N, C-alpha and C positions, 0 to 999 in steps of 0.2 A: 223748139228749144234745143240748144246744143247740150250734149251730155258732157260731164266733166272729163278731162283727159285721164287716161289710165295711169295710175301711179305704180311703176314697177319697183318693188322694194327688195333690197338685198343688204347684206352686211357690208360695211365700209371696206374699201380696198386701200392699199398704200397710195395709189394714184389719186384717190378721192380726198385725201387729207387736206391739201391746200384749198380745194374748193369748199370743203365743209367748214373750215375755219373762216373763209371769206363769207360764207352764208351766215354763220353765227354772228360775225361782225356786222354784216348788213342788217341783220334782224335785231341788233342791239343786245345780244345775249352775253357778250364777253364783258369781263370786268378786269381792271388793271391788276388785281391781286390773284386772278386765276389765269394760268397759261393754258389756252385751249389745246395746244399741241400735246402738252403733258397730260391733260385730261383724256385726250384721245388715246394716247399710248397706254395709260393706266386701264382704260375701259377695254382695250383690246388684249390685255395681258393674260386674261384667264377665260374660263368658260362661263363665268357668272355675269358677264356683261358684254355689250357690243354697242356699236352705233349703227342704227338702221338708216339707210339712204334711200330716199324715194326719187325716182327719175321719171320725167315726162320726156319721152324720146331719149336723147342723149344728155339732156340738161338735168342737173341735180336741182330738184325743186323743193325737197323737204328732208328733214332728218330728225332723229330722236336718239339720245343715248339712253339705253335701258339696261337694267341689271337688277340683281337681288343680293341681299345680304344673308341669305339663309333663312330669313324670317318674313321679309316683305320685299316687294318689288319697288323699284324707284325709276323715275323717268326724269331726265334733265335735257337741256338744250333742244327742246322741241322747237322746230323752226320750219317756216314755209317762206320760200323766196317771195318778197313783196310783189314781184311780177306775176306770181301764180296764186295769189290769195283770192278768196271768195269762190274757190272751186272744190271745197271739201277735202283738200289735200291734208290739212291739219287733222281732220277727222280720220282720214285713211292712215296716216302715220301713227296716230295714237292707237287705232285698232290693231295695227301691226305690232306695236309695243305690247299691248295687252295680250295678243296671241302668243308672242315670244315668251312672256311670263307664264301664261297658262300652260304652254307646252312643257314647261319645266316644273309644273306643280305648284307654282307660287300663287297663293289665294288672294292676295291683296296688293294693290298698287298705290303707292304714295307719290306725291310730288309737291314741290314748293313753288309758290308764286309770290313775288314781292307784293307787299300790302297795298302799294299805290297802283298796281297794274290791274285795274278793274276790267279792262277789255279782255285780258287773258283769263281773269277769274270767270267772267261770263261765258267764255268759250268752254271752260271745263265744266261749269254748271250745266251747260247745254248738253254735255256728254254724260250727264248723270253723276259727276263727281260731287262730293259733298265736302263742305268745310268741316274740318275736324278741330276741336278745341285742344290744341297742343302748343307748347312753347318749344321752339327749336333753340338748342344751345350748340355752340361750336367752340373749337379751340384749334389753333394751328399747332401741329405737332413738330413743325420744323423751326420753331422759335420766333416766328413772325409775330408782330403785335396784332391785336384784334383787327378784324376787317373794319374799315370805316363804316360807321353807323351801328356797330355792335354796342350793346350795353354791358 
């Protein structure tokens, strides 16, 4: 049996930005109301967040935006290139996100999964994440109307 390819994980670089956006789009993670370039810029602005990039050889194969708010850690945009799925790269990029948070003393990681995305929910349950009974509220601070689908 072949062993899974090694995933070399590092922080995003300026040169990675277009490829990361393309990966997120390919994985269906972007939405019309969120500008991925602006999200990347904001995540890179300070020391409390980053985008981790996983490479197999020279190819970007996985990513995760990770950060903390001073109380909890959060992970967004977890992605594995469809050509590299089934090789435990999602597990590896999540382990790197957990390690990033642990190294900063953050004791709890939170993430959100859309209610209809049962395949991704199963992935996180297999990594020992548990569903938490919470309601997420949001409000656009730039004056935009509520995101489609918000109540």
